[in-house]
A tleap script that builds the chain and sets N, CA, C and O, in Angstrom:
source leaprc.protein.ff14SB
mol = sequence {
  NMET PRO GLN GLY ASP LYS SER SER TYR THR
  ASP LYS GLN LYS ARG LYS ALA ALA HIE ILE
  GLU GLU GLY TYR GLU GLU ARG GLY VAL SER
  ARG LYS GLU ALA GLU SER ARG ALA TRP ALA
  THR VAL ASN LYS GLU SER GLY GLY GLY LYS
  LYS SER GLY SER GLY ARG GLY LYS LYS GLU
  ASN HIE ALA SER SER ARG ARG GLY GLY ALA
  LYS SER GLY SER SER GLN SER HIE ALA THR
  ARG SER ALA ALA ALA LYS LYS GLY TRP GLU
  THR ARG ARG LYS ARG SER CGLY
}
set mol.1.N position { -18.871 -65.114 13.637 }
set mol.1.CA position { -18.406 -64.149 14.626 }
set mol.1.C position { -19.259 -62.882 14.531 }
set mol.1.O position { -19.302 -62.254 13.473 }
set mol.2.N position { -19.934 -62.500 15.606 }
set mol.2.CA position { -20.792 -61.313 15.563 }
set mol.2.C position { -19.977 -60.030 15.473 }
set mol.2.O position { -18.806 -59.985 15.851 }
set mol.3.N position { -20.624 -58.995 14.966 }
set mol.3.CA position { -19.960 -57.699 14.896 }
set mol.3.C position { -19.584 -57.247 16.298 }
set mol.3.O position { -20.343 -57.443 17.247 }
set mol.4.N position { -18.417 -56.645 16.423 }
set mol.4.CA position { -17.978 -56.159 17.715 }
set mol.4.C position { -17.200 -57.173 18.523 }
set mol.4.O position { -16.647 -56.829 19.568 }
set mol.5.N position { -17.141 -58.427 18.064 }
set mol.5.CA position { -16.408 -59.466 18.769 }
set mol.5.C position { -14.915 -59.278 18.523 }
set mol.5.O position { -14.473 -59.277 17.374 }
set mol.6.N position { -14.139 -59.118 19.588 }
set mol.6.CA position { -12.705 -58.840 19.457 }
set mol.6.C position { -11.848 -60.084 19.685 }
set mol.6.O position { -10.632 -59.967 19.835 }
set mol.7.N position { -12.454 -61.270 19.715 }
set mol.7.CA position { -11.711 -62.489 20.036 }
set mol.7.C position { -10.681 -62.856 18.962 }
set mol.7.O position { -9.718 -63.566 19.252 }
set mol.8.N position { -10.869 -62.388 17.744 }
set mol.8.CA position { -9.934 -62.763 16.680 }
set mol.8.C position { -8.735 -61.817 16.589 }
set mol.8.O position { -7.892 -61.975 15.706 }
set mol.9.N position { -8.649 -60.851 17.479 }
set mol.9.CA position { -7.519 -59.924 17.477 }
set mol.9.C position { -6.412 -60.447 18.378 }
set mol.9.O position { -6.682 -61.143 19.357 }
set mol.10.N position { -5.166 -60.115 18.052 }
set mol.10.CA position { -4.036 -60.520 18.881 }
set mol.10.C position { -3.980 -59.635 20.127 }
set mol.10.O position { -4.612 -58.581 20.190 }
set mol.11.N position { -3.207 -60.092 21.116 }
set mol.11.CA position { -3.036 -59.291 22.334 }
set mol.11.C position { -2.408 -57.944 22.000 }
set mol.11.O position { -2.763 -56.920 22.584 }
set mol.12.N position { -1.474 -57.955 21.054 }
set mol.12.CA position { -0.803 -56.710 20.670 }
set mol.12.C position { -1.812 -55.722 20.064 }
set mol.12.O position { -1.769 -54.527 20.360 }
set mol.13.N position { -2.712 -56.225 19.221 }
set mol.13.CA position { -3.722 -55.358 18.615 }
set mol.13.C position { -4.658 -54.786 19.681 }
set mol.13.O position { -5.052 -53.622 19.611 }
set mol.14.N position { -5.010 -55.611 20.665 }
set mol.14.CA position { -5.889 -55.148 21.741 }
set mol.14.C position { -5.202 -54.070 22.580 }
set mol.14.O position { -5.832 -53.081 22.955 }
set mol.15.N position { -3.904 -54.258 22.879 }
set mol.15.CA position { -3.155 -53.251 23.636 }
set mol.15.C position { -3.061 -51.952 22.849 }
set mol.15.O position { -3.215 -50.863 23.401 }
set mol.16.N position { -2.807 -52.084 21.552 }
set mol.16.CA position { -2.679 -50.902 20.694 }
set mol.16.C position { -3.990 -50.119 20.677 }
set mol.16.O position { -3.980 -48.893 20.781 }
set mol.17.N position { -5.111 -50.817 20.547 }
set mol.17.CA position { -6.417 -50.159 20.524 }
set mol.17.C position { -6.685 -49.454 21.850 }
set mol.17.O position { -7.212 -48.341 21.862 }
set mol.18.N position { -6.330 -50.088 22.960 }
set mol.18.CA position { -6.544 -49.476 24.277 }
set mol.18.C position { -5.717 -48.201 24.421 }
set mol.18.O position { -6.192 -47.205 24.966 }
set mol.19.N position { -4.486 -48.237 23.933 }
set mol.19.CA position { -3.605 -47.068 24.021 }
set mol.19.C position { -4.130 -45.914 23.162 }
set mol.19.O position { -4.135 -44.761 23.595 }
set mol.20.N position { -4.567 -46.230 21.955 }
set mol.20.CA position { -5.111 -45.207 21.058 }
set mol.20.C position { -6.376 -44.607 21.664 }
set mol.20.O position { -6.586 -43.395 21.610 }
set mol.21.N position { -7.215 -45.469 22.242 }
set mol.21.CA position { -8.464 -45.016 22.867 }
set mol.21.C position { -8.175 -44.037 24.001 }
set mol.21.O position { -8.849 -43.014 24.122 }
set mol.22.N position { -7.180 -44.342 24.830 }
set mol.22.CA position { -6.818 -43.440 25.929 }
set mol.22.C position { -6.421 -42.073 25.397 }
set mol.22.O position { -6.800 -41.046 25.960 }
set mol.23.N position { -5.658 -42.063 24.314 }
set mol.23.CA position { -5.222 -40.802 23.723 }
set mol.23.C position { -6.389 -39.951 23.261 }
set mol.23.O position { -6.405 -38.738 23.469 }
set mol.24.N position { -7.361 -40.588 22.635 }
set mol.24.CA position { -8.544 -39.846 22.180 }
set mol.24.C position { -9.331 -39.303 23.372 }
set mol.24.O position { -9.798 -38.164 23.339 }
set mol.25.N position { -9.480 -40.106 24.416 }
set mol.25.CA position { -10.245 -39.673 25.590 }
set mol.25.C position { -9.560 -38.491 26.279 }
set mol.25.O position { -10.232 -37.590 26.781 }
set mol.26.N position { -8.216 -38.492 26.303 }
set mol.26.CA position { -7.477 -37.376 26.894 }
set mol.26.C position { -7.728 -36.076 26.123 }
set mol.26.O position { -7.638 -34.983 26.682 }
set mol.27.N position { -8.044 -36.212 24.834 }
set mol.27.CA position { -8.296 -35.029 24.010 }
set mol.27.C position { -9.779 -34.666 23.971 }
set mol.27.O position { -10.191 -33.817 23.180 }
set mol.28.N position { -10.588 -35.313 24.828 }
set mol.28.CA position { -11.983 -34.901 24.979 }
set mol.28.C position { -12.993 -35.628 24.114 }
set mol.28.O position { -14.147 -35.205 24.034 }
set mol.29.N position { -12.591 -36.712 23.462 }
set mol.29.CA position { -13.532 -37.491 22.656 }
set mol.29.C position { -14.286 -38.433 23.591 }
set mol.29.O position { -13.704 -38.960 24.539 }
set mol.30.N position { -15.563 -38.647 23.336 }
set mol.30.CA position { -16.357 -39.530 24.202 }
set mol.30.C position { -15.792 -40.947 24.170 }
set mol.30.O position { -15.122 -41.333 23.212 }
set mol.31.N position { -16.065 -41.724 25.227 }
set mol.31.CA position { -15.520 -43.074 25.332 }
set mol.31.C position { -15.926 -43.953 24.151 }
set mol.31.O position { -15.102 -44.676 23.591 }
set mol.32.N position { -17.194 -43.885 23.784 }
set mol.32.CA position { -17.707 -44.720 22.698 }
set mol.32.C position { -17.052 -44.356 21.356 }
set mol.32.O position { -16.651 -45.232 20.590 }
set mol.33.N position { -16.953 -43.062 21.093 }
set mol.33.CA position { -16.332 -42.593 19.850 }
set mol.33.C position { -14.840 -42.919 19.849 }
set mol.33.O position { -14.289 -43.296 18.814 }
set mol.34.N position { -14.182 -42.774 21.003 }
set mol.34.CA position { -12.750 -43.078 21.110 }
set mol.34.C position { -12.494 -44.553 20.813 }
set mol.34.O position { -11.543 -44.895 20.111 }
set mol.35.N position { -13.348 -45.424 21.351 }
set mol.35.CA position { -13.197 -46.853 21.106 }
set mol.35.C position { -13.384 -47.163 19.624 }
set mol.35.O position { -12.633 -47.949 19.047 }
set mol.36.N position { -14.377 -46.549 19.022 }
set mol.36.CA position { -14.649 -46.765 17.603 }
set mol.36.C position { -13.463 -46.337 16.739 }
set mol.36.O position { -13.043 -47.065 15.840 }
set mol.37.N position { -12.933 -45.154 17.023 }
set mol.37.CA position { -11.787 -44.646 16.258 }
set mol.37.C position { -10.555 -45.507 16.466 }
set mol.37.O position { -9.795 -45.749 15.528 }
set mol.38.N position { -10.352 -45.977 17.705 }
set mol.38.CA position { -9.184 -46.800 18.016 }
set mol.38.C position { -9.191 -48.087 17.213 }
set mol.38.O position { -8.178 -48.459 16.620 }
set mol.39.N position { -10.342 -48.778 17.189 }
set mol.39.CA position { -10.403 -50.033 16.444 }
set mol.39.C position { -10.327 -49.801 14.942 }
set mol.39.O position { -9.804 -50.642 14.211 }
set mol.40.N position { -10.841 -48.675 14.477 }
set mol.40.CA position { -10.717 -48.345 13.052 }
set mol.40.C position { -9.251 -48.158 12.688 }
set mol.40.O position { -8.816 -48.571 11.613 }
set mol.41.N position { -8.492 -47.537 13.580 }
set mol.41.CA position { -7.060 -47.329 13.341 }
set mol.41.C position { -6.322 -48.655 13.333 }
set mol.41.O position { -5.483 -48.894 12.464 }
set mol.42.N position { -6.627 -49.523 14.297 }
set mol.42.CA position { -5.987 -50.841 14.348 }
set mol.42.C position { -6.302 -51.620 13.073 }
set mol.42.O position { -5.413 -52.235 12.484 }
set mol.43.N position { -7.562 -51.595 12.647 }
set mol.43.CA position { -7.946 -52.306 11.432 }
set mol.43.C position { -7.227 -51.769 10.206 }
set mol.43.O position { -6.809 -52.534 9.337 }
set mol.44.N position { -7.084 -50.446 10.140 }
set mol.44.CA position { -6.432 -49.835 8.990 }
set mol.44.C position { -4.954 -50.195 8.949 }
set mol.44.O position { -4.396 -50.454 7.883 }
set mol.45.N position { -4.326 -50.210 10.123 }
set mol.45.CA position { -2.889 -50.474 10.171 }
set mol.45.C position { -2.544 -51.938 9.964 }
set mol.45.O position { -1.598 -52.251 9.241 }
set mol.46.N position { -3.289 -52.836 10.579 }
set mol.46.CA position { -2.903 -54.249 10.551 }
set mol.46.C position { -3.833 -55.124 9.711 }
set mol.46.O position { -3.623 -56.333 9.614 }
set mol.47.N position { -4.842 -54.531 9.114 }
set mol.47.CA position { -5.737 -55.305 8.254 }
set mol.47.C position { -6.744 -56.142 9.006 }
set mol.47.O position { -7.241 -57.124 8.455 }
set mol.48.N position { -7.068 -55.798 10.240 }
set mol.48.CA position { -8.089 -56.517 11.002 }
set mol.48.C position { -7.493 -57.568 11.913 }
set mol.48.O position { -6.304 -57.530 12.231 }
set mol.49.N position { -8.331 -58.511 12.332 }
set mol.49.CA position { -7.909 -59.552 13.266 }
set mol.49.C position { -6.928 -60.520 12.646 }
set mol.49.O position { -6.672 -60.468 11.443 }
set mol.50.N position { -6.368 -61.419 13.476 }
set mol.50.CA position { -5.396 -62.389 12.976 }
set mol.50.C position { -6.081 -63.374 12.037 }
set mol.50.O position { -7.239 -63.744 12.233 }
set mol.51.N position { -5.349 -63.784 11.024 }
set mol.51.CA position { -5.907 -64.698 10.029 }
set mol.51.C position { -5.046 -65.952 9.976 }
set mol.51.O position { -3.822 -65.880 10.083 }
set mol.52.N position { -5.692 -67.102 9.810 }
set mol.52.CA position { -4.942 -68.344 9.740 }
set mol.52.C position { -4.458 -68.570 8.306 }
set mol.52.O position { -5.004 -68.022 7.349 }
set mol.53.N position { -3.442 -69.376 8.195 }
set mol.53.CA position { -2.924 -69.703 6.873 }
set mol.53.C position { -1.583 -69.057 6.613 }
set mol.53.O position { -1.342 -67.911 6.992 }
set mol.54.N position { -0.712 -69.811 5.958 }
set mol.54.CA position { 0.631 -69.320 5.690 }
set mol.54.C position { 0.610 -68.270 4.589 }
set mol.54.O position { -0.090 -68.420 3.588 }
set mol.55.N position { 1.366 -67.228 4.777 }
set mol.55.CA position { 1.523 -66.222 3.740 }
set mol.55.C position { 0.366 -65.250 3.613 }
set mol.55.O position { 0.285 -64.516 2.628 }
set mol.56.N position { -0.533 -65.229 4.591 }
set mol.56.CA position { -1.684 -64.328 4.481 }
set mol.56.C position { -1.442 -62.992 5.144 }
set mol.56.O position { -2.265 -62.081 5.046 }
set mol.57.N position { -0.315 -62.876 5.819 }
set mol.57.CA position { -0.040 -61.631 6.511 }
set mol.57.C position { 0.471 -60.553 5.567 }
set mol.57.O position { 1.077 -60.855 4.539 }
set mol.58.N position { 0.227 -59.306 5.917 }
set mol.58.CA position { 0.751 -58.177 5.161 }
set mol.58.C position { 1.501 -57.280 6.124 }
set mol.58.O position { 1.244 -57.298 7.327 }
set mol.59.N position { 2.426 -56.498 5.599 }
set mol.59.CA position { 3.153 -55.559 6.445 }
set mol.59.C position { 2.189 -54.512 6.984 }
set mol.59.O position { 1.240 -54.103 6.315 }
set mol.60.N position { 2.460 -54.092 8.211 }
set mol.60.CA position { 1.620 -53.050 8.810 }
set mol.60.C position { 2.021 -51.691 8.273 }
set mol.60.O position { 3.203 -51.418 8.064 }
set mol.61.N position { 1.029 -50.839 8.049 }
set mol.61.CA position { 1.267 -49.480 7.593 }
set mol.61.C position { 0.941 -48.541 8.754 }
set mol.61.O position { -0.204 -48.467 9.199 }
set mol.62.N position { 1.957 -47.825 9.240 }
set mol.62.CA position { 1.780 -46.987 10.430 }
set mol.62.C position { 1.577 -45.515 10.098 }
set mol.62.O position { 1.846 -44.652 10.933 }
set mol.63.N position { 1.113 -45.222 8.909 }
set mol.63.CA position { 0.940 -43.822 8.504 }
set mol.63.C position { -0.019 -43.087 9.432 }
set mol.63.O position { 0.217 -41.925 9.760 }
set mol.64.N position { -1.082 -43.733 9.856 }
set mol.64.CA position { -2.063 -43.077 10.714 }
set mol.64.C position { -1.505 -42.830 12.118 }
set mol.64.O position { -1.954 -41.908 12.800 }
set mol.65.N position { -0.542 -43.630 12.560 }
set mol.65.CA position { 0.063 -43.432 13.878 }
set mol.65.C position { 1.051 -42.284 13.864 }
set mol.65.O position { 1.216 -41.593 14.869 }
set mol.66.N position { 1.700 -42.075 12.752 }
set mol.66.CA position { 2.712 -41.019 12.682 }
set mol.66.C position { 2.107 -39.656 12.977 }
set mol.66.O position { 2.748 -38.794 13.578 }
set mol.67.N position { 0.870 -39.474 12.547 }
set mol.67.CA position { 0.213 -38.193 12.769 }
set mol.67.C position { 0.036 -37.949 14.262 }
set mol.67.O position { 0.107 -36.810 14.723 }
set mol.68.N position { -0.192 -39.018 15.011 }
set mol.68.CA position { -0.256 -38.928 16.467 }
set mol.68.C position { -1.269 -37.926 16.949 }
set mol.68.O position { -2.398 -37.885 16.461 }
set mol.69.N position { -0.868 -37.115 17.911 }
set mol.69.CA position { -1.768 -36.133 18.508 }
set mol.69.C position { -1.772 -34.805 17.784 }
set mol.69.O position { -2.324 -33.824 18.283 }
set mol.70.N position { -1.159 -34.763 16.608 }
set mol.70.CA position { -1.082 -33.491 15.890 }
set mol.70.C position { -2.471 -33.006 15.534 }
set mol.70.O position { -3.313 -33.770 15.062 }
set mol.71.N position { -2.696 -31.734 15.763 }
set mol.71.CA position { -3.988 -31.157 15.420 }
set mol.71.C position { -3.795 -30.216 14.248 }
set mol.71.O position { -2.732 -29.618 14.081 }
set mol.72.N position { -4.814 -30.095 13.455 }
set mol.72.CA position { -4.712 -29.206 12.306 }
set mol.72.C position { -4.924 -27.765 12.750 }
set mol.72.O position { -5.413 -27.511 13.851 }
set mol.73.N position { -4.560 -26.838 11.899 }
set mol.73.CA position { -4.767 -25.430 12.208 }
set mol.73.C position { -3.547 -24.803 12.849 }
set mol.73.O position { -2.488 -25.424 12.938 }
set mol.74.N position { -3.699 -23.591 13.285 }
set mol.74.CA position { -2.599 -22.823 13.848 }
set mol.74.C position { -2.201 -23.346 15.224 }
set mol.74.O position { -3.037 -23.817 15.995 }
set mol.75.N position { -0.905 -23.252 15.510 }
set mol.75.CA position { -0.432 -23.674 16.835 }
set mol.75.C position { -0.617 -22.557 17.852 }
set mol.75.O position { -0.520 -22.796 19.055 }
set mol.76.N position { -0.885 -21.328 17.382 }
set mol.76.CA position { -1.104 -20.204 18.283 }
set mol.76.C position { -2.509 -20.263 18.878 }
set mol.76.O position { -3.455 -20.719 18.236 }
set mol.77.N position { -2.620 -19.794 20.106 }
set mol.77.CA position { -3.950 -19.699 20.702 }
set mol.77.C position { -4.655 -18.468 20.131 }
set mol.77.O position { -4.026 -17.600 19.524 }
set mol.78.N position { -5.942 -18.412 20.331 }
set mol.78.CA position { -6.724 -17.276 19.834 }
set mol.78.C position { -6.215 -15.969 20.444 }
set mol.78.O position { -6.071 -14.967 19.744 }
set mol.79.N position { -5.944 -15.983 21.746 }
set mol.79.CA position { -5.491 -14.770 22.440 }
set mol.79.C position { -4.143 -14.287 21.904 }
set mol.79.O position { -3.947 -13.088 21.710 }
set mol.80.N position { -3.215 -15.215 21.665 }
set mol.80.CA position { -1.896 -14.853 21.143 }
set mol.80.C position { -2.010 -14.263 19.754 }
set mol.80.O position { -1.378 -13.254 19.440 }
set mol.81.N position { -2.817 -14.898 18.929 }
set mol.81.CA position { -3.007 -14.423 17.552 }
set mol.81.C position { -3.657 -13.035 17.548 }
set mol.81.O position { -3.279 -12.174 16.755 }
set mol.82.N position { -4.618 -12.825 18.421 }
set mol.82.CA position { -5.303 -11.544 18.525 }
set mol.82.C position { -4.345 -10.448 18.995 }
set mol.82.O position { -4.365 -9.332 18.476 }
set mol.83.N position { -3.508 -10.775 19.980 }
set mol.83.CA position { -2.538 -9.806 20.488 }
set mol.83.C position { -1.535 -9.419 19.409 }
set mol.83.O position { -1.157 -8.253 19.296 }
set mol.84.N position { -1.105 -10.398 18.616 }
set mol.84.CA position { -0.157 -10.128 17.536 }
set mol.84.C position { -0.791 -9.222 16.485 }
set mol.84.O position { -0.127 -8.342 15.937 }
set mol.85.N position { -2.063 -9.437 16.206 }
set mol.85.CA position { -2.763 -8.612 15.222 }
set mol.85.C position { -2.886 -7.173 15.716 }
set mol.85.O position { -2.692 -6.232 14.946 }
set mol.86.N position { -3.206 -7.003 16.988 }
set mol.86.CA position { -3.335 -5.655 17.561 }
set mol.86.C position { -1.990 -4.928 17.552 }
set mol.86.O position { -1.919 -3.736 17.253 }
set mol.87.N position { -0.926 -5.661 17.884 }
set mol.87.CA position { 0.409 -5.073 17.897 }
set mol.87.C position { 0.800 -4.625 16.491 }
set mol.87.O position { 1.334 -3.532 16.309 }
set mol.88.N position { 0.535 -5.466 15.508 }
set mol.88.CA position { 0.852 -5.118 14.122 }
set mol.88.C position { 0.069 -3.906 13.656 }
set mol.88.O position { 0.597 -3.047 12.949 }
set mol.89.N position { -1.202 -3.842 14.058 }
set mol.89.CA position { -2.043 -2.713 13.665 }
set mol.89.C position { -1.502 -1.421 14.272 }
set mol.89.O position { -1.440 -0.391 13.600 }
set mol.90.N position { -1.108 -1.482 15.552 }
set mol.90.CA position { -0.546 -0.304 16.226 }
set mol.90.C position { 0.731 0.164 15.525 }
set mol.90.O position { 0.930 1.361 15.319 }
set mol.91.N position { 1.591 -0.788 15.162 }
set mol.91.CA position { 2.843 -0.444 14.499 }
set mol.91.C position { 2.564 0.223 13.161 }
set mol.91.O position { 3.180 1.241 12.844 }
set mol.92.N position { 1.662 -0.321 12.378 }
set mol.92.CA position { 1.334 0.270 11.071 }
set mol.92.C position { 0.719 1.656 11.232 }
set mol.92.O position { 0.986 2.552 10.431 }
set mol.93.N position { -0.100 1.833 12.259 }
set mol.93.CA position { -0.754 3.122 12.499 }
set mol.93.C position { 0.286 4.191 12.843 }
set mol.93.O position { 0.217 5.314 12.343 }
set mol.94.N position { 1.248 3.835 13.699 }
set mol.94.CA position { 2.289 4.785 14.113 }
set mol.94.C position { 3.187 5.178 12.938 }
set mol.94.O position { 3.571 6.340 12.801 }
set mol.95.N position { 3.511 4.211 12.107 }
set mol.95.CA position { 4.432 4.475 10.992 }
set mol.95.C position { 3.789 5.284 9.876 }
set mol.95.O position { 4.472 6.009 9.153 }
set mol.96.N position { 2.486 5.158 9.739 }
set mol.96.CA position { 1.827 5.868 8.645 }
set mol.96.C position { 1.571 7.336 8.990 }
set mol.96.O position { 1.433 8.168 8.093 }
set mol.97.N position { 1.509 7.651 10.256 }
set mol.97.CA position { 1.147 9.004 10.673 }
set mol.97.C position { 2.254 9.904 10.978 }
set mol.97.O position { 2.030 11.060 11.336 }
savepdb mol mol.pdb
quit
């Protein structure tokens, strides 16, 4: 099976990858990078494509999905944070004088 061949994945895995890819694209990631990240997530969660043989399956770990669209850093925008800093500075200036 050549690299990039998705024939060994289940329909559910393919749907999951498509959904994850859409989410990345909505957040401004390029199509190629979004596809790469989506399949990496599917592989991490389900251990890759379907495998034959009894007892070879493992439970899926959804830790990477729980994070979802959460972004790191402050939830405040730059403008809001800047305005809060200016307001605080004004308050301290008035109280000290």
